[in-house]
C-alpha positions as CSV (number, residue, x, y, z in Angstrom):
1,M,0.0,0.0,0.0
2,S,1.3,3.4,-0.9
3,E,2.3,5.8,1.9
4,Q,0.0,8.3,0.1
5,T,-3.0,6.0,0.5
6,K,-5.6,7.6,2.8
7,L,-7.3,5.1,5.0
8,Q,-11.0,5.7,5.4
9,S,-13.7,4.1,7.6
10,L,-16.6,2.2,6.1
11,E,-18.9,5.1,6.9
12,Q,-16.6,7.6,5.2
13,M,-16.3,5.3,2.1
14,Q,-20.1,5.0,1.8
15,E,-20.5,8.7,2.1
16,E,-17.9,9.5,-0.6
17,I,-18.7,6.7,-3.0
18,I,-21.1,7.6,-5.8
19,F,-23.7,4.9,-6.3
20,D,-25.7,5.1,-9.6
21,R,-29.5,5.5,-9.8
22,E,-29.9,1.8,-9.0
23,G,-27.7,2.2,-5.9
24,L,-24.8,0.3,-7.5
25,V,-21.1,0.9,-8.1
26,P,-18.7,-1.2,-10.2
27,A,-16.1,-3.2,-8.2
28,I,-12.9,-4.5,-9.8
29,V,-11.3,-7.5,-8.2
30,Q,-7.5,-8.0,-8.6
31,D,-5.2,-10.8,-7.4
32,A,-3.1,-9.3,-4.7
33,A,-0.1,-11.5,-5.6
34,S,-0.1,-11.7,-9.4
35,K,-1.8,-8.3,-9.9
36,E,-4.1,-10.0,-12.5
37,V,-7.5,-8.5,-12.8
38,L,-9.9,-11.3,-12.0
39,M,-13.4,-9.9,-12.5
40,M,-15.7,-6.9,-12.4
41,A,-19.1,-7.0,-10.6
42,Y,-21.4,-4.6,-8.8
43,M,-21.9,-3.7,-5.2
44,N,-24.5,-1.8,-3.3
45,K,-24.2,-0.3,0.2
46,E,-25.1,-3.6,1.9
47,S,-22.7,-5.8,-0.1
48,L,-19.9,-3.3,0.4
49,K,-20.7,-3.4,4.2
50,R,-20.7,-7.2,4.2
51,S,-17.4,-7.3,2.2
52,I,-15.6,-5.0,4.6
53,E,-17.0,-6.6,7.8
54,S,-16.5,-10.3,6.7
55,G,-13.2,-9.8,4.8
56,E,-14.6,-11.6,1.8
57,T,-16.2,-10.2,-1.4
58,W,-20.0,-9.8,-1.6
59,F,-21.8,-8.4,-4.6
60,W,-25.2,-7.5,-5.9
61,S,-26.6,-9.6,-8.7
62,R,-28.5,-7.4,-11.2
63,S,-30.1,-10.4,-12.9
64,R,-31.2,-12.2,-9.7
65,Q,-31.7,-9.0,-7.8
66,E,-30.1,-10.3,-4.7
67,L,-26.8,-10.3,-2.7
68,W,-24.3,-13.0,-3.4
69,H,-21.2,-14.1,-1.6
70,K,-18.5,-15.0,-4.0
71,G,-17.6,-18.7,-3.6
72,A,-20.5,-19.5,-1.3
73,T,-21.4,-22.5,-3.4
74,S,-18.2,-23.1,-5.4
75,G,-15.8,-22.6,-2.5
76,N,-13.8,-20.1,-4.7
77,T,-13.9,-17.3,-2.1
78,Q,-11.9,-14.1,-2.3
79,K,-10.2,-13.0,0.9
80,I,-9.9,-9.2,0.8
81,V,-6.3,-7.8,1.3
82,S,-7.2,-4.2,0.7
83,A,-10.1,-2.0,-0.6
84,H,-9.8,1.3,-2.5
85,Y,-12.0,3.6,-4.5
86,D,-10.9,6.0,-7.3
87,C,-10.6,9.8,-7.3
88,D,-14.1,10.2,-8.7
89,G,-15.6,7.9,-6.1
90,D,-17.4,5.9,-8.7
91,T,-15.3,2.7,-8.9
92,L,-14.1,0.3,-6.2
93,L,-10.9,-1.8,-6.3
94,F,-10.4,-4.9,-4.2
95,L,-7.1,-6.7,-3.9
96,V,-7.8,-10.3,-2.9
97,K,-6.3,-13.7,-2.2
98,P,-8.5,-16.0,-4.3
99,A,-9.2,-19.5,-3.1
100,G,-9.9,-20.7,-6.7
101,P,-10.9,-19.5,-10.2
102,A,-12.8,-16.2,-10.4
103,C,-14.8,-17.0,-13.5
104,H,-17.8,-19.3,-13.6
105,T,-16.2,-21.0,-16.7
106,G,-13.4,-22.3,-14.5
107,E,-10.9,-19.8,-15.9
108,T,-8.7,-18.0,-13.3
109,T,-9.9,-14.6,-14.6
110,C,-13.1,-13.5,-16.3
111,F,-10.8,-11.6,-18.8
112,Y,-9.3,-14.7,-20.5
113,R,-10.3,-13.7,-24.0
114,G,-7.9,-11.3,-25.8
115,I,-8.3,-8.9,-28.7
116,T,-5.9,-8.6,-31.6
117,S,-5.4,-5.7,-34.1
118,R,-2.7,-4.2,-36.2
119,A,-2.4,-1.4,-33.7
120,L,-1.7,-3.8,-30.9
121,A,0.7,-5.8,-33.1
122,A,2.9,-2.8,-33.9
123,K,6.0,-4.4,-32.6
124,G,8.8,-4.4,-35.2
125,T,7.4,-1.4,-37.1
126,G,9.4,1.2,-35.2
127,E,6.4,2.1,-33.0
128,D,7.1,1.7,-29.3
129,T,4.4,0.3,-27.1
130,D,4.0,1.1,-23.4
131,L,5.3,-2.4,-22.6
132,E,8.4,-1.9,-24.7
133,R,9.1,1.4,-23.0
134,H,8.8,-0.2,-19.6
135,R,12.2,-1.6,-18.9
136,F,11.1,-3.9,-16.1
137,A,7.8,-5.1,-17.5
138,V,9.3,-8.6,-17.8
139,L,9.6,-8.7,-14.0
140,E,5.8,-8.0,-13.6
141,E,5.0,-10.6,-16.2
142,L,7.3,-13.2,-14.6
143,E,5.8,-12.5,-11.2
144,Q,2.3,-13.2,-12.6
145,V,3.5,-16.4,-14.3
146,I,5.0,-17.7,-11.1
147,A,1.9,-16.9,-9.1
148,Q,-0.1,-18.8,-11.8
149,R,2.2,-21.8,-11.5
150,E,1.7,-21.9,-7.8
151,K,-2.0,-22.0,-8.2
152,E,-2.3,-24.4,-11.0
153,R,0.8,-26.6,-10.4
154,P,1.1,-27.8,-14.0
155,E,2.8,-31.2,-14.2
156,G,6.4,-31.1,-15.3
157,A,7.0,-27.4,-14.8
158,Y,10.1,-26.5,-12.9
159,T,8.3,-23.8,-10.9
160,T,5.7,-26.5,-9.8
161,Y,8.7,-28.6,-8.6
162,L,10.0,-25.8,-6.5
163,F,6.6,-25.1,-4.8
164,D,6.0,-28.8,-4.3
165,K,9.4,-29.2,-2.5
166,G,8.8,-26.1,-0.3
167,V,10.6,-23.2,1.0
168,D,13.8,-25.1,2.0
169,K,14.4,-26.2,-1.6
170,I,13.7,-22.6,-2.9
171,L,16.1,-21.2,-0.3
172,K,18.8,-23.7,-1.4
173,K,18.4,-22.7,-5.0
174,V,18.6,-19.0,-4.1
175,G,21.9,-19.8,-2.2
176,E,23.3,-21.8,-5.1
177,E,22.4,-19.1,-7.7
178,T,23.9,-16.4,-5.4
179,A,27.2,-18.3,-5.2
180,E,27.3,-18.9,-8.9
181,T,26.7,-15.1,-9.5
182,I,29.6,-14.3,-7.2
183,I,31.9,-16.7,-9.1
184,A,30.8,-15.3,-12.5
185,A,31.5,-11.8,-11.3
186,K,34.9,-12.8,-9.8
187,N,35.9,-14.4,-13.1
188,K,34.9,-11.2,-14.9
189,D,32.7,-13.2,-17.3
190,N,29.8,-10.9,-18.1
191,A,28.1,-13.4,-20.4
192,E,28.0,-15.9,-17.6
193,L,27.1,-13.2,-15.1
194,R,24.1,-12.2,-17.1
195,L,22.8,-15.8,-17.0
196,E,23.5,-16.3,-13.3
197,V,21.8,-13.0,-12.3
198,S,18.8,-14.0,-14.4
199,D,18.6,-17.3,-12.6
200,L,19.0,-15.6,-9.2
201,I,16.2,-13.0,-9.9
202,Y,13.9,-15.8,-11.0
203,H,14.4,-17.8,-7.8
204,L,14.1,-14.7,-5.7
205,L,10.7,-14.1,-7.3
206,V,9.7,-17.7,-6.5
207,L,10.7,-17.1,-2.9
208,L,8.7,-13.9,-2.7
209,Q,5.6,-15.7,-4.1
210,E,6.1,-18.5,-1.6
211,R,6.2,-16.0,1.2
212,K,3.3,-14.0,-0.3
213,L,5.5,-10.8,-0.4
214,P,4.5,-8.8,-3.5
215,L,7.4,-7.4,-5.6
216,D,5.6,-4.1,-5.3
217,E,6.4,-4.0,-1.6
218,V,10.1,-4.5,-2.4
219,M,10.0,-1.8,-5.0
220,A,8.2,0.5,-2.6
221,E,11.0,-0.1,0.0
222,L,13.7,0.7,-2.6
223,N,11.7,3.9,-3.5
224,R,11.5,4.9,0.2
225,R,15.3,4.4,0.5
226,H,15.9,6.5,-2.6
227,E,13.8,9.3,-1.3
228,R,15.6,9.5,2.1
229,P,18.2,12.3,2.5
230,R,21.6,11.1,1.5
231,R,24.4,11.1,4.1
232,D,27.4,10.9,1.8
């Protein structure tokens, strides 16, 4: 959570949130670990109240005209990590720890269908996309893939093997890759150093996922240190 985030009480939230004519407000649900957007549904004042008080997501069904507790029948509940609303007060954002797929189809996210176009496929034409301009986008993508591997545990995947073996195995690999990084640097072999640092970063991301420590929190810590007055 950003240091700039203003914490509000439920009563303050309900006063500042703009509900539409039907008494509803859109609620976006995002995986707290992978940052993947899982679903969008609607809340009214009662479902918002139940969500905050129970710590799990509740919504209002426009088709059935009733409250519904996500995962009440499927078991795919969503434990709320944090709740936010935007600057206009007309959209909610929940970061959650999902107990299973968010979509009724069995997909992890309701947004599993992509759209292609020439504009989106501009890579290689000299036009930079936001992703290409973001130097560290691959870390975010890798973090998401690792989180997905932990959930689904696909057979034969190396990441699955690490999670199955547990934290001791992950720590051992972090130690091994650290030692190999040191050796490559000591040997002044940049080609090997590039490979070893890549392996080390990957295993560190696996460790962060195992400990449920988002990379964002590490980046925030680095940012705080950068902003501190320098003493040198």
